C-alpha positions, 0 to 999 in steps of 0.5 A: 103327266098322270099320277100313275107315271109320277109314282113311277118317276118317285120309285126310282128317285127312292130306289137311288137314295138307298143305293147311290143317291144322284146328284142333287142338281138332278134331283131338284130338277125331277121335283121341279117337274113333279111340282109343276104341270107338265106345260108344251111349248108352242102354238096349236098347229105348229107341229114342227116345235113339237119334237123340240118339246114334247117328252121334255119330262121323260128327257129330265128324268131318262138322263138323271138315270144315265140315258142319253138323250137322242137329240143331246149334243153328240159327247164324242164329238169334239168340236174345233174352238177355232171354227167359226160361228158362221161355217159348219165344223168338219166332221170326222168321217165315221161309217155312221154318218155314211149310212144316214146319207145313204138313208136320206137319199133313199127318202128324199132323193135330189133333195138330199144334197141340201142337208148336211149332219149336224155334228152338234145334235149327232152321236155317234156312240148311240148311232144317232145322227140328225142331218138339217137342211142347210141355208148358206151353208148354216143349218135350218133346225125345224128341218131335219131327219133323225136316224138312229142306226145299229151298230151293224148298220142294218136296222134303223129308226127315222124321224122326219121333220121338215117344213116347206121354206119355199119363198122365204127370205132367209137373213143374210149370215153377213150382217150377223154380229160377232160371235164374241159380242154373242158370248158376251150376251150369253155371259150375262145369265151367269150365276155364281152358286155353292154345290153342297155335296161336292164342296164346290163353288161354280158358275151356271149357265141357266140360258137355254135358247137363242140370241138373234144375231143381228139384233141381240134379241133373246128368245128363251126355251122352257127347261126343266131344271131348278131356278137359282134367281133370287128377289130383291130381298134381304137375307133372312136370319133364322134360328134353325131346329134340326128336326127331320122333316119325315112321315115314316107312317100314317100317323105322322103323316097325320101329325104334320097335315094337323101341324101345317094346320088342317084340321080333322077329322078328315072327310078320308085318309087313304094310303097308297104304296109300294115298297118304295114309296107311298103317298098319303092323301087327305080331304079336309073339311073345305074339300081340299085335296092334298098329297104327300109322297114319301119314301117307304121305309125312311119316310123322307118327303119326296113331294108335296102338293095340294089341289083345288085352290082357285085362281091360275098361278102367277109369278110374284116378283115383289112378296110382302117381307112380313109374309116371307119372314113369317114362313121362314120363322114358321118352317126354321125349325126343320133346317140344319143347324148349320144354317144362318140365313136363307136367301129368297129365290122364285115366288108365286102365287095361286089363290091364297096360297104364296109358294116360295123357294128358299135358299140356304146361302154361304157368304151371300151365295146361294147354295144348290137345293132348297126349300119350297114352302107353300104360305097361307097368306089369309091364316099367316100359316105354312100349309106344307113344305118340300124339303131339299135332298140332303146330304153330308155338306163339305167345306164351302170355299172362299168365294173371293177366290172365284174367277170373273163372269167373263173368264168362266163364260170363256171355259163354257163356250169353247165346251159348247160353242155358239153356232149360227143356225136359222130357226123358223118362228111366227112373225106376231104381226103377220102370224106366219113362219120366218126364218131368223138368224139366231145364235143357238145354245146347244142346250139339249145334254141335260143334265147341267153342265157348269164351270168350277169357279176356282179352277176352270174345271168343266163340270158335269152336274 
């Protein structure tokens, strides 16, 4: 992702801050995209995987601003929960489906009869129709035609993604585990979280991927949304200072860089910007490059990143408690005054820099959002903080009133039923593509959907 694209994203986010703020979960998803280098799933030469992963960054941004993902689930298609996972749901007749079938006939000829409309990935409101090859009445996800048809039914766009499956042996769907068992495996991913903005306790289901219908093995896929998993570490008590972490002008940015231990004089300080966002860039004596992007009129920090750190970014499942506590102690002055303790989320290390994700908590449950803190383990010093996107919080409910994980899972799979599909995956032993029979979680309709833990309401973030 180049800097110009990143700045465009930040400007759109800052514009929303001035009007109707986006939901917190989306903002954290955006920050995740900006903090990490854009990665691509799939191996070279396996072009059939690209449409599922290419442009994922754009997908997250687009949806956050109310656009519909073309590959997403058809919001207007109401799925009958009584339909079994081993059968294709009966779709209502619709002119756009008929038009797509005609287009497919022109493209595929006699092979068109091997394809069927995938209602889970189609959307008649936007004119998007996905047609997958079917084997044993089960769609093959890596073999599909996608049509986008205008309201008049005249103009259309097409995307073809096919694979030669000649000679491939497709697993027998009769050997699949019951869908209820797959739902239990899926439900184990549920996490109880507080949404401070909404004053809501809710279950999030972050799993996006596939469950092998025969072995129960999980095949996760890459996602761009916050990781609310926690490190096994006791809560960290804090003494909040309530200080706003802002840089409204270059003098304040200079003060922050000094506070974070970067000694002047800096090799250069450049201010790039617009009416919406601007970025402070510095290079230290040791040639360390740092960028701080803020909202122009308020100075709210949107993004902080450092470069030139040697080594690769590695997960840190067991960070040292004293390092984590020291990092929390140094940045606690920026925490809201009602903060009592922090929970440690994911932790990573690159060179001598450890990055911690901290969450506020209520009754021991993480509150969505968080703070990303960069800590120099050699100097025992915080060298940067990405603050959460904050608004006035609401009173949070008692977690003892929450429904069970099993009940929340039942609500979720009623709205997002697991479906049997075939996926072409590389056999690590032979290096060849082989069809796997999996229970697929259709998770392409970002942003997240969650379940209110008190009412069972189906919640869109």
